[in-house]
PyMOL Python script that loads the backbone (N, CA, C, O; Angstrom):
from pymol import cmd

cmd.read_pdbstr("""\
ATOM      1  N   MET A   1     -60.360-233.924  76.337  1.00  0.00           N
ATOM      2  CA  MET A   1     -61.510-234.750  76.803  1.00  0.00           C
ATOM      3  C   MET A   1     -62.676-234.207  77.895  1.00  0.00           C
ATOM      4  O   MET A   1     -62.522-233.982  79.096  1.00  0.00           O
ATOM      5  N   ALA A   2     -63.608-234.104  77.267  1.00  0.00           N
ATOM      6  CA  ALA A   2     -64.628-233.809  78.762  1.00  0.00           C
ATOM      7  C   ALA A   2     -65.163-234.196  79.306  1.00  0.00           C
ATOM      8  O   ALA A   2     -65.821-235.174  78.951  1.00  0.00           O
ATOM      9  N   SER A   3     -65.268-233.434  81.121  1.00  0.00           N
ATOM     10  CA  SER A   3     -65.379-234.489  82.637  1.00  0.00           C
ATOM     11  C   SER A   3     -67.013-234.057  82.353  1.00  0.00           C
ATOM     12  O   SER A   3     -67.769-233.320  81.719  1.00  0.00           O
ATOM     13  N   THR A   4     -66.889-235.319  83.526  1.00  0.00           N
ATOM     14  CA  THR A   4     -68.241-234.941  83.609  1.00  0.00           C
ATOM     15  C   THR A   4     -68.734-234.094  84.874  1.00  0.00           C
ATOM     16  O   THR A   4     -67.959-234.214  85.823  1.00  0.00           O
ATOM     17  N   ASN A   5     -69.963-233.171  85.144  1.00  0.00           N
ATOM     18  CA  ASN A   5     -69.767-232.479  86.072  1.00  0.00           C
ATOM     19  C   ASN A   5     -69.128-232.520  87.792  1.00  0.00           C
ATOM     20  O   ASN A   5     -68.697-231.645  88.542  1.00  0.00           O
ATOM     21  N   GLU A   6     -69.370-234.269  87.947  1.00  0.00           N
ATOM     22  CA  GLU A   6     -68.921-234.637  89.003  1.00  0.00           C
ATOM     23  C   GLU A   6     -67.505-235.079  89.363  1.00  0.00           C
ATOM     24  O   GLU A   6     -66.900-235.550  90.326  1.00  0.00           O
ATOM     25  N   GLU A   7     -67.322-234.761  88.331  1.00  0.00           N
ATOM     26  CA  GLU A   7     -65.361-235.061  88.058  1.00  0.00           C
ATOM     27  C   GLU A   7     -65.065-233.650  87.934  1.00  0.00           C
ATOM     28  O   GLU A   7     -64.014-233.367  88.509  1.00  0.00           O
ATOM     29  N   ILE A   8     -65.667-232.622  87.350  1.00  0.00           N
ATOM     30  CA  ILE A   8     -65.617-231.718  87.288  1.00  0.00           C
ATOM     31  C   ILE A   8     -65.495-230.782  89.195  1.00  0.00           C
ATOM     32  O   ILE A   8     -64.548-230.064  89.517  1.00  0.00           O
ATOM     33  N   LEU A   9     -66.602-231.073  90.029  1.00  0.00           N
ATOM     34  CA  LEU A   9     -66.962-231.279  91.154  1.00  0.00           C
ATOM     35  C   LEU A   9     -65.510-231.665  92.225  1.00  0.00           C
ATOM     36  O   LEU A   9     -64.841-230.872  92.886  1.00  0.00           O
ATOM     37  N   ALA A  10     -65.400-232.712  92.130  1.00  0.00           N
ATOM     38  CA  ALA A  10     -64.156-233.443  92.530  1.00  0.00           C
ATOM     39  C   ALA A  10     -63.154-232.827  92.409  1.00  0.00           C
ATOM     40  O   ALA A  10     -62.534-232.667  93.461  1.00  0.00           O
ATOM     41  N   GLY A  11     -62.577-232.250  91.204  1.00  0.00           N
ATOM     42  CA  GLY A  11     -61.406-231.897  90.848  1.00  0.00           C
ATOM     43  C   GLY A  11     -61.124-230.347  91.308  1.00  0.00           C
ATOM     44  O   GLY A  11     -60.113-229.881  91.833  1.00  0.00           O
ATOM     45  N   LEU A  12     -62.554-229.593  90.880  1.00  0.00           N
ATOM     46  CA  LEU A  12     -62.082-228.276  92.063  1.00  0.00           C
ATOM     47  C   LEU A  12     -62.588-228.217  92.948  1.00  0.00           C
ATOM     48  O   LEU A  12     -63.019-227.117  93.292  1.00  0.00           O
ATOM     49  N   ALA A  13     -62.784-229.299  93.720  1.00  0.00           N
ATOM     50  CA  ALA A  13     -62.746-229.373  95.691  1.00  0.00           C
ATOM     51  C   ALA A  13     -61.255-229.403  95.779  1.00  0.00           C
ATOM     52  O   ALA A  13     -60.627-228.500  96.332  1.00  0.00           O
ATOM     53  N   GLU A  14     -60.758-230.325  95.294  1.00  0.00           N
ATOM     54  CA  GLU A  14     -59.280-230.822  95.375  1.00  0.00           C
ATOM     55  C   GLU A  14     -58.390-229.138  95.186  1.00  0.00           C
ATOM     56  O   GLU A  14     -57.574-228.623  95.950  1.00  0.00           O
ATOM     57  N   ILE A  15     -58.823-228.741  94.173  1.00  0.00           N
ATOM     58  CA  ILE A  15     -57.986-227.386  94.403  1.00  0.00           C
ATOM     59  C   ILE A  15     -57.956-226.806  95.303  1.00  0.00           C
ATOM     60  O   ILE A  15     -56.883-226.447  95.788  1.00  0.00           O
ATOM     61  N   VAL A  16     -59.438-226.433  95.982  1.00  0.00           N
ATOM     62  CA  VAL A  16     -59.446-225.856  97.011  1.00  0.00           C
ATOM     63  C   VAL A  16     -59.232-226.509  98.541  1.00  0.00           C
ATOM     64  O   VAL A  16     -59.111-226.112  99.700  1.00  0.00           O
ATOM     65  N   ASN A  17     -59.251-227.270  98.090  1.00  0.00           N
ATOM     66  CA  ASN A  17     -58.593-228.105  99.260  1.00  0.00           C
ATOM     67  C   ASN A  17     -57.179-227.158  99.429  1.00  0.00           C
ATOM     68  O   ASN A  17     -56.947-226.440 100.401  1.00  0.00           O
ATOM     69  N   GLU A  18     -56.396-227.316  98.378  1.00  0.00           N
ATOM     70  CA  GLU A  18     -55.189-227.108  98.311  1.00  0.00           C
ATOM     71  C   GLU A  18     -54.979-225.869  98.072  1.00  0.00           C
ATOM     72  O   GLU A  18     -53.820-225.474  97.940  1.00  0.00           O
ATOM     73  N   GLU A  19     -56.035-225.020  97.968  1.00  0.00           N
ATOM     74  CA  GLU A  19     -55.900-223.474  98.313  1.00  0.00           C
ATOM     75  C   GLU A  19     -55.894-223.060  99.562  1.00  0.00           C
ATOM     76  O   GLU A  19     -55.117-222.196  99.967  1.00  0.00           O
ATOM     77  N   THR A  20     -56.888-223.725 100.383  1.00  0.00           N
ATOM     78  CA  THR A  20     -57.177-222.704 101.445  1.00  0.00           C
ATOM     79  C   THR A  20     -57.224-223.720 102.354  1.00  0.00           C
ATOM     80  O   THR A  20     -57.461-223.255 103.469  1.00  0.00           O
ATOM     81  N   ASP A  21     -57.029-225.616 102.366  1.00  0.00           N
ATOM     82  CA  ASP A  21     -57.572-226.144 103.203  1.00  0.00           C
ATOM     83  C   ASP A  21     -58.756-226.390 103.926  1.00  0.00           C
ATOM     84  O   ASP A  21     -58.823-226.884 105.051  1.00  0.00           O
ATOM     85  N   LEU A  22     -59.926-225.918 103.027  1.00  0.00           N
ATOM     86  CA  LEU A  22     -61.510-226.101 103.456  1.00  0.00           C
ATOM     87  C   LEU A  22     -61.597-227.796 102.782  1.00  0.00           C
ATOM     88  O   LEU A  22     -61.528-228.204 101.622  1.00  0.00           O
ATOM     89  N   PRO A  23     -61.774-228.490 104.073  1.00  0.00           N
ATOM     90  CA  PRO A  23     -62.578-230.230 103.262  1.00  0.00           C
ATOM     91  C   PRO A  23     -63.156-230.190 102.151  1.00  0.00           C
ATOM     92  O   PRO A  23     -64.055-229.427 101.797  1.00  0.00           O
ATOM     93  N   VAL A  24     -62.521-231.220 101.434  1.00  0.00           N
ATOM     94  CA  VAL A  24     -63.250-231.622 100.155  1.00  0.00           C
ATOM     95  C   VAL A  24     -64.811-231.627 100.088  1.00  0.00           C
ATOM     96  O   VAL A  24     -65.596-231.627  99.139  1.00  0.00           O
ATOM     97  N   GLU A  25     -64.993-231.631 101.622  1.00  0.00           N
ATOM     98  CA  GLU A  25     -66.771-232.498 100.905  1.00  0.00           C
ATOM     99  C   GLU A  25     -67.435-230.794 101.623  1.00  0.00           C
ATOM    100  O   GLU A  25     -68.651-230.834 101.809  1.00  0.00           O
ATOM    101  N   ASP A  26     -66.801-229.511 101.977  1.00  0.00           N
ATOM    102  CA  ASP A  26     -67.396-228.468 101.776  1.00  0.00           C
ATOM    103  C   ASP A  26     -67.519-228.035 100.319  1.00  0.00           C
ATOM    104  O   ASP A  26     -67.959-226.917 100.053  1.00  0.00           O
ATOM    105  N   VAL A  27     -67.282-228.571  99.722  1.00  0.00           N
ATOM    106  CA  VAL A  27     -66.866-227.629  98.198  1.00  0.00           C
ATOM    107  C   VAL A  27     -68.234-228.455  97.397  1.00  0.00           C
ATOM    108  O   VAL A  27     -68.096-229.433  96.664  1.00  0.00           O
ATOM    109  N   GLN A  28     -69.849-227.649  97.818  1.00  0.00           N
ATOM    110  CA  GLN A  28     -70.515-228.358  97.041  1.00  0.00           C
ATOM    111  C   GLN A  28     -71.257-227.634  95.577  1.00  0.00           C
ATOM    112  O   GLN A  28     -71.105-226.413  95.531  1.00  0.00           O
ATOM    113  N   MET A  29     -71.537-227.859  95.149  1.00  0.00           N
ATOM    114  CA  MET A  29     -72.388-226.711  94.210  1.00  0.00           C
ATOM    115  C   MET A  29     -73.282-225.462  94.203  1.00  0.00           C
ATOM    116  O   MET A  29     -73.460-224.786  93.190  1.00  0.00           O
ATOM    117  N   ASP A  30     -73.902-225.168  95.544  1.00  0.00           N
ATOM    118  CA  ASP A  30     -74.596-224.680  95.924  1.00  0.00           C
ATOM    119  C   ASP A  30     -74.518-223.316  96.405  1.00  0.00           C
ATOM    120  O   ASP A  30     -75.213-222.308  96.528  1.00  0.00           O
ATOM    121  N   LYS A  31     -72.395-224.109  96.794  1.00  0.00           N
ATOM    122  CA  LYS A  31     -71.735-223.097  97.450  1.00  0.00           C
ATOM    123  C   LYS A  31     -71.483-221.748  97.257  1.00  0.00           C
ATOM    124  O   LYS A  31     -70.797-221.702  96.236  1.00  0.00           O
ATOM    125  N   SER A  32     -71.739-220.116  97.864  1.00  0.00           N
ATOM    126  CA  SER A  32     -70.996-219.080  97.446  1.00  0.00           C
ATOM    127  C   SER A  32     -69.577-219.407  97.542  1.00  0.00           C
ATOM    128  O   SER A  32     -69.273-220.105  98.509  1.00  0.00           O
ATOM    129  N   PHE A  33     -68.511-219.004  96.639  1.00  0.00           N
ATOM    130  CA  PHE A  33     -66.934-218.909  96.636  1.00  0.00           C
ATOM    131  C   PHE A  33     -67.020-217.651  97.836  1.00  0.00           C
ATOM    132  O   PHE A  33     -66.590-218.155  98.873  1.00  0.00           O
ATOM    133  N   THR A  34     -67.219-216.919  97.961  1.00  0.00           N
ATOM    134  CA  THR A  34     -66.786-215.615  98.611  1.00  0.00           C
ATOM    135  C   THR A  34     -67.548-215.986 100.033  1.00  0.00           C
ATOM    136  O   THR A  34     -67.004-216.111 101.130  1.00  0.00           O
ATOM    137  N   GLU A  35     -69.233-216.157  99.661  1.00  0.00           N
ATOM    138  CA  GLU A  35     -69.721-215.687 100.980  1.00  0.00           C
ATOM    139  C   GLU A  35     -69.643-217.520 101.490  1.00  0.00           C
ATOM    140  O   GLU A  35     -69.307-217.354 102.662  1.00  0.00           O
ATOM    141  N   ASP A  36     -69.701-218.384 101.392  1.00  0.00           N
ATOM    142  CA  ASP A  36     -70.067-219.474 101.695  1.00  0.00           C
ATOM    143  C   ASP A  36     -68.305-220.315 101.899  1.00  0.00           C
ATOM    144  O   ASP A  36     -67.907-220.166 103.055  1.00  0.00           O
ATOM    145  N   LEU A  37     -67.865-220.661 101.504  1.00  0.00           N
ATOM    146  CA  LEU A  37     -66.526-220.626 101.225  1.00  0.00           C
ATOM    147  C   LEU A  37     -65.657-220.176 102.182  1.00  0.00           C
ATOM    148  O   LEU A  37     -65.147-220.774 103.129  1.00  0.00           O
ATOM    149  N   ASP A  38     -65.523-218.656 101.682  1.00  0.00           N
ATOM    150  CA  ASP A  38     -64.566-217.539 102.763  1.00  0.00           C
ATOM    151  C   ASP A  38     -63.612-217.383 101.280  1.00  0.00           C
ATOM    152  O   ASP A  38     -62.559-216.825 101.589  1.00  0.00           O
ATOM    153  N   ILE A  39     -63.644-217.650 100.013  1.00  0.00           N
ATOM    154  CA  ILE A  39     -62.515-217.668  99.432  1.00  0.00           C
ATOM    155  C   ILE A  39     -62.272-216.163  98.894  1.00  0.00           C
ATOM    156  O   ILE A  39     -63.368-215.742  98.526  1.00  0.00           O
ATOM    157  N   ASP A  40     -61.089-215.011  98.668  1.00  0.00           N
ATOM    158  CA  ASP A  40     -60.856-213.788  98.835  1.00  0.00           C
ATOM    159  C   ASP A  40     -60.574-214.278  97.396  1.00  0.00           C
ATOM    160  O   ASP A  40     -60.370-215.385  96.898  1.00  0.00           O
ATOM    161  N   SER A  41     -60.643-213.068  96.948  1.00  0.00           N
ATOM    162  CA  SER A  41     -59.595-212.599  95.301  1.00  0.00           C
ATOM    163  C   SER A  41     -58.562-213.373  94.913  1.00  0.00           C
ATOM    164  O   SER A  41     -58.725-214.187  94.004  1.00  0.00           O
ATOM    165  N   ILE A  42     -57.521-213.248  95.458  1.00  0.00           N
ATOM    166  CA  ILE A  42     -56.290-214.084  95.057  1.00  0.00           C
ATOM    167  C   ILE A  42     -56.264-215.112  95.663  1.00  0.00           C
ATOM    168  O   ILE A  42     -55.240-215.789  95.568  1.00  0.00           O
ATOM    169  N   SER A  43     -57.217-215.522  96.379  1.00  0.00           N
ATOM    170  CA  SER A  43     -56.806-217.400  95.728  1.00  0.00           C
ATOM    171  C   SER A  43     -57.683-217.722  95.249  1.00  0.00           C
ATOM    172  O   SER A  43     -57.713-218.805  94.664  1.00  0.00           O
ATOM    173  N   MET A  44     -58.617-216.999  95.304  1.00  0.00           N
ATOM    174  CA  MET A  44     -59.939-217.517  93.388  1.00  0.00           C
ATOM    175  C   MET A  44     -58.635-217.557  92.295  1.00  0.00           C
ATOM    176  O   MET A  44     -58.198-218.664  91.979  1.00  0.00           O
ATOM    177  N   MET A  45     -58.068-216.416  91.765  1.00  0.00           N
ATOM    178  CA  MET A  45     -57.063-216.030  90.770  1.00  0.00           C
ATOM    179  C   MET A  45     -56.168-218.056  91.255  1.00  0.00           C
ATOM    180  O   MET A  45     -55.824-218.853  90.383  1.00  0.00           O
ATOM    181  N   THR A  46     -56.083-218.228  92.297  1.00  0.00           N
ATOM    182  CA  THR A  46     -55.107-219.012  91.834  1.00  0.00           C
ATOM    183  C   THR A  46     -55.775-220.708  91.778  1.00  0.00           C
ATOM    184  O   THR A  46     -55.097-221.704  91.528  1.00  0.00           O
ATOM    185  N   ILE A  47     -57.546-220.692  92.139  1.00  0.00           N
ATOM    186  CA  ILE A  47     -57.932-221.683  91.545  1.00  0.00           C
ATOM    187  C   ILE A  47     -58.386-221.625  90.334  1.00  0.00           C
ATOM    188  O   ILE A  47     -58.794-222.694  89.879  1.00  0.00           O
ATOM    189  N   VAL A  48     -58.454-220.554  89.557  1.00  0.00           N
ATOM    190  CA  VAL A  48     -59.193-220.309  88.160  1.00  0.00           C
ATOM    191  C   VAL A  48     -57.559-221.117  87.755  1.00  0.00           C
ATOM    192  O   VAL A  48     -57.269-222.257  87.393  1.00  0.00           O
ATOM    193  N   VAL A  49     -56.905-220.116  87.978  1.00  0.00           N
ATOM    194  CA  VAL A  49     -54.964-220.943  86.950  1.00  0.00           C
ATOM    195  C   VAL A  49     -54.899-222.573  87.420  1.00  0.00           C
ATOM    196  O   VAL A  49     -54.626-223.481  86.635  1.00  0.00           O
ATOM    197  N   GLU A  50     -55.138-222.720  88.550  1.00  0.00           N
ATOM    198  CA  GLU A  50     -55.136-223.949  88.631  1.00  0.00           C
ATOM    199  C   GLU A  50     -56.377-225.194  87.921  1.00  0.00           C
ATOM    200  O   GLU A  50     -56.123-226.364  87.633  1.00  0.00           O
ATOM    201  N   ALA A  51     -57.936-224.362  87.759  1.00  0.00           N
ATOM    202  CA  ALA A  51     -58.703-225.266  87.085  1.00  0.00           C
ATOM    203  C   ALA A  51     -58.488-225.635  85.603  1.00  0.00           C
ATOM    204  O   ALA A  51     -58.627-226.694  84.991  1.00  0.00           O
ATOM    205  N   GLU A  52     -57.958-223.944  85.105  1.00  0.00           N
ATOM    206  CA  GLU A  52     -57.426-223.874  83.578  1.00  0.00           C
ATOM    207  C   GLU A  52     -56.299-225.310  83.501  1.00  0.00           C
ATOM    208  O   GLU A  52     -56.591-226.366  82.939  1.00  0.00           O
ATOM    209  N   GLY A  53     -55.448-225.127  83.958  1.00  0.00           N
ATOM    210  CA  GLY A  53     -54.369-226.322  83.928  1.00  0.00           C
ATOM    211  C   GLY A  53     -55.144-227.876  83.578  1.00  0.00           C
ATOM    212  O   GLY A  53     -55.031-228.647  82.625  1.00  0.00           O
ATOM    213  N   LYS A  54     -56.010-227.912  84.896  1.00  0.00           N
ATOM    214  CA  LYS A  54     -56.466-229.336  85.138  1.00  0.00           C
ATOM    215  C   LYS A  54     -57.461-229.858  84.249  1.00  0.00           C
ATOM    216  O   LYS A  54     -57.926-230.963  83.968  1.00  0.00           O
ATOM    217  N   PHE A  55     -57.664-228.320  83.810  1.00  0.00           N
ATOM    218  CA  PHE A  55     -59.177-229.573  82.873  1.00  0.00           C
ATOM    219  C   PHE A  55     -59.279-228.748  81.666  1.00  0.00           C
ATOM    220  O   PHE A  55     -60.251-228.567  80.932  1.00  0.00           O
ATOM    221  N   ASP A  56     -57.939-228.225  81.595  1.00  0.00           N
ATOM    222  CA  ASP A  56     -58.063-227.527  79.392  1.00  0.00           C
ATOM    223  C   ASP A  56     -58.442-227.354  79.178  1.00  0.00           C
ATOM    224  O   ASP A  56     -59.030-227.741  78.168  1.00  0.00           O
ATOM    225  N   VAL A  57     -58.776-225.836  80.404  1.00  0.00           N
ATOM    226  CA  VAL A  57     -60.120-224.756  79.676  1.00  0.00           C
ATOM    227  C   VAL A  57     -59.085-222.951  79.795  1.00  0.00           C
ATOM    228  O   VAL A  57     -58.153-222.627  80.531  1.00  0.00           O
ATOM    229  N   LYS A  58     -59.641-222.374  78.984  1.00  0.00           N
ATOM    230  CA  LYS A  58     -59.239-220.835  79.400  1.00  0.00           C
ATOM    231  C   LYS A  58     -60.418-220.059  80.179  1.00  0.00           C
ATOM    232  O   LYS A  58     -61.421-219.599  79.634  1.00  0.00           O
ATOM    233  N   ILE A  59     -60.145-220.005  81.416  1.00  0.00           N
ATOM    234  CA  ILE A  59     -61.522-218.862  81.517  1.00  0.00           C
ATOM    235  C   ILE A  59     -61.277-217.980  81.905  1.00  0.00           C
ATOM    236  O   ILE A  59     -60.800-218.024  83.039  1.00  0.00           O
ATOM    237  N   PRO A  60     -61.451-216.441  81.163  1.00  0.00           N
ATOM    238  CA  PRO A  60     -61.063-215.337  81.154  1.00  0.00           C
ATOM    239  C   PRO A  60     -61.514-214.617  82.393  1.00  0.00           C
ATOM    240  O   PRO A  60     -62.414-214.928  83.173  1.00  0.00           O
ATOM    241  N   ASP A  61     -60.369-213.175  82.413  1.00  0.00           N
ATOM    242  CA  ASP A  61     -59.984-212.776  83.411  1.00  0.00           C
ATOM    243  C   ASP A  61     -61.552-211.980  84.130  1.00  0.00           C
ATOM    244  O   ASP A  61     -61.894-211.824  85.303  1.00  0.00           O
ATOM    245  N   GLU A  62     -62.228-211.608  82.825  1.00  0.00           N
ATOM    246  CA  GLU A  62     -63.722-210.991  82.905  1.00  0.00           C
ATOM    247  C   GLU A  62     -64.913-212.097  83.487  1.00  0.00           C
ATOM    248  O   GLU A  62     -65.863-211.623  84.110  1.00  0.00           O
ATOM    249  N   GLU A  63     -64.827-213.627  83.256  1.00  0.00           N
ATOM    250  CA  GLU A  63     -66.117-214.136  83.400  1.00  0.00           C
ATOM    251  C   GLU A  63     -65.894-214.697  84.438  1.00  0.00           C
ATOM    252  O   GLU A  63     -66.919-215.250  84.836  1.00  0.00           O
ATOM    253  N   VAL A  64     -64.614-214.912  85.437  1.00  0.00           N
ATOM    254  CA  VAL A  64     -64.428-215.092  86.428  1.00  0.00           C
ATOM    255  C   VAL A  64     -65.569-214.447  87.396  1.00  0.00           C
ATOM    256  O   VAL A  64     -66.463-215.130  87.896  1.00  0.00           O
ATOM    257  N   LYS A  65     -65.444-213.232  87.569  1.00  0.00           N
ATOM    258  CA  LYS A  65     -66.807-212.189  88.326  1.00  0.00           C
ATOM    259  C   LYS A  65     -68.009-212.768  88.626  1.00  0.00           C
ATOM    260  O   LYS A  65     -68.578-212.781  89.718  1.00  0.00           O
ATOM    261  N   ASN A  66     -68.571-213.535  86.956  1.00  0.00           N
ATOM    262  CA  ASN A  66     -69.479-214.001  87.286  1.00  0.00           C
ATOM    263  C   ASN A  66     -69.388-215.718  87.834  1.00  0.00           C
ATOM    264  O   ASN A  66     -70.580-216.026  87.840  1.00  0.00           O
ATOM    265  N   LEU A  67     -68.566-217.021  88.306  1.00  0.00           N
ATOM    266  CA  LEU A  67     -67.985-217.535  88.907  1.00  0.00           C
ATOM    267  C   LEU A  67     -68.595-217.033  90.343  1.00  0.00           C
ATOM    268  O   LEU A  67     -67.797-216.453  91.079  1.00  0.00           O
ATOM    269  N   LYS A  68     -69.979-217.209  90.820  1.00  0.00           N
ATOM    270  CA  LYS A  68     -70.373-216.561  92.199  1.00  0.00           C
ATOM    271  C   LYS A  68     -70.205-218.497  92.968  1.00  0.00           C
ATOM    272  O   LYS A  68     -69.504-218.802  93.933  1.00  0.00           O
ATOM    273  N   THR A  69     -70.961-219.317  92.257  1.00  0.00           N
ATOM    274  CA  THR A  69     -70.752-220.349  93.073  1.00  0.00           C
ATOM    275  C   THR A  69     -70.276-221.491  92.358  1.00  0.00           C
ATOM    276  O   THR A  69     -70.204-221.541  91.130  1.00  0.00           O
ATOM    277  N   VAL A  70     -70.026-222.195  92.961  1.00  0.00           N
ATOM    278  CA  VAL A  70     -69.251-223.717  92.700  1.00  0.00           C
ATOM    279  C   VAL A  70     -69.858-224.191  91.559  1.00  0.00           C
ATOM    280  O   VAL A  70     -69.305-225.001  90.815  1.00  0.00           O
ATOM    281  N   GLY A  71     -70.825-223.795  91.393  1.00  0.00           N
ATOM    282  CA  GLY A  71     -71.858-224.665  89.991  1.00  0.00           C
ATOM    283  C   GLY A  71     -71.265-223.911  89.172  1.00  0.00           C
ATOM    284  O   GLY A  71     -70.370-224.341  88.445  1.00  0.00           O
ATOM    285  N   ASP A  72     -71.744-222.427  89.157  1.00  0.00           N
ATOM    286  CA  ASP A  72     -71.151-221.572  88.260  1.00  0.00           C
ATOM    287  C   ASP A  72     -69.919-222.220  87.402  1.00  0.00           C
ATOM    288  O   ASP A  72     -69.939-222.663  86.253  1.00  0.00           O
ATOM    289  N   ALA A  73     -68.683-222.117  88.469  1.00  0.00           N
ATOM    290  CA  ALA A  73     -67.381-222.310  87.560  1.00  0.00           C
ATOM    291  C   ALA A  73     -68.090-224.165  87.412  1.00  0.00           C
ATOM    292  O   ALA A  73     -67.417-224.413  86.412  1.00  0.00           O
ATOM    293  N   VAL A  74     -68.528-224.911  87.549  1.00  0.00           N
ATOM    294  CA  VAL A  74     -68.385-226.581  87.360  1.00  0.00           C
ATOM    295  C   VAL A  74     -69.389-226.180  85.760  1.00  0.00           C
ATOM    296  O   VAL A  74     -69.096-226.880  84.792  1.00  0.00           O
ATOM    297  N   THR A  75     -70.406-225.192  85.570  1.00  0.00           N
ATOM    298  CA  THR A  75     -71.132-225.702  84.578  1.00  0.00           C
ATOM    299  C   THR A  75     -70.534-224.947  83.343  1.00  0.00           C
ATOM    300  O   THR A  75     -70.789-225.201  82.166  1.00  0.00           O
ATOM    301  N   PHE A  76     -69.469-223.713  83.945  1.00  0.00           N
ATOM    302  CA  PHE A  76     -68.465-223.088  82.751  1.00  0.00           C
ATOM    303  C   PHE A  76     -67.488-223.750  82.454  1.00  0.00           C
ATOM    304  O   PHE A  76     -66.936-222.940  81.710  1.00  0.00           O
ATOM    305  N   ILE A  77     -66.649-224.876  82.471  1.00  0.00           N
ATOM    306  CA  ILE A  77     -65.849-225.718  82.865  1.00  0.00           C
ATOM    307  C   ILE A  77     -66.768-226.776  81.675  1.00  0.00           C
ATOM    308  O   ILE A  77     -66.364-227.160  80.577  1.00  0.00           O
ATOM    309  N   ALA A  78     -67.857-227.009  82.213  1.00  0.00           N
ATOM    310  CA  ALA A  78     -68.011-228.120  81.316  1.00  0.00           C
ATOM    311  C   ALA A  78     -68.225-227.768  80.240  1.00  0.00           C
ATOM    312  O   ALA A  78     -67.999-228.748  79.530  1.00  0.00           O
ATOM    313  N   LYS A  79     -68.726-226.445  79.263  1.00  0.00           N
ATOM    314  CA  LYS A  79     -69.002-226.107  78.448  1.00  0.00           C
ATOM    315  C   LYS A  79     -68.003-225.139  77.875  1.00  0.00           C
ATOM    316  O   LYS A  79     -68.107-224.437  76.869  1.00  0.00           O
ATOM    317  N   ALA A  80     -66.861-225.270  78.866  1.00  0.00           N
ATOM    318  CA  ALA A  80     -65.277-224.234  77.995  1.00  0.00           C
ATOM    319  C   ALA A  80     -64.916-226.359  77.269  1.00  0.00           C
ATOM    320  O   ALA A  80     -63.837-226.308  76.679  1.00  0.00           O
ATOM    321  N   GLN A  81     -65.464-227.813  77.216  1.00  0.00           N
ATOM    322  CA  GLN A  81     -64.765-228.594  77.518  1.00  0.00           C
ATOM    323  C   GLN A  81     -65.666-228.621  76.571  1.00  0.00           C
ATOM    324  O   GLN A  81     -64.935-229.378  75.933  1.00  0.00           O
ATOM    325  N   ALA A  82     -66.590-228.498  75.869  1.00  0.00           N
ATOM    326  CA  ALA A  82     -67.190-229.325  75.374  1.00  0.00           C
ATOM    327  C   ALA A  82     -66.850-228.610  73.843  1.00  0.00           C
ATOM    328  O   ALA A  82     -67.287-229.121  72.812  1.00  0.00           O
TER     329      ALA A  82
END
""", "prot")
cmd.dss("prot")
cmd.show_as("cartoon", "prot")
cmd.util.cbc("prot")
cmd.orient("prot")
């Protein structure tokens, strides 16, 4: 079942919060995972694995480097669910 962008954003924010203790409201579409949210590559891989499970999608390793912002990830997940 496809989720809305808002549902994906909320779900990603929960995952990021669990992994990094960042407040859920800090996870916004225009935020960079590395620059704004200070997420390292190890945490990012954990977030990707959690997101794959939560949203029932596959995010290939070579695609992860293209997910620079939260919006990039939301867009990718939405397309993968479609």
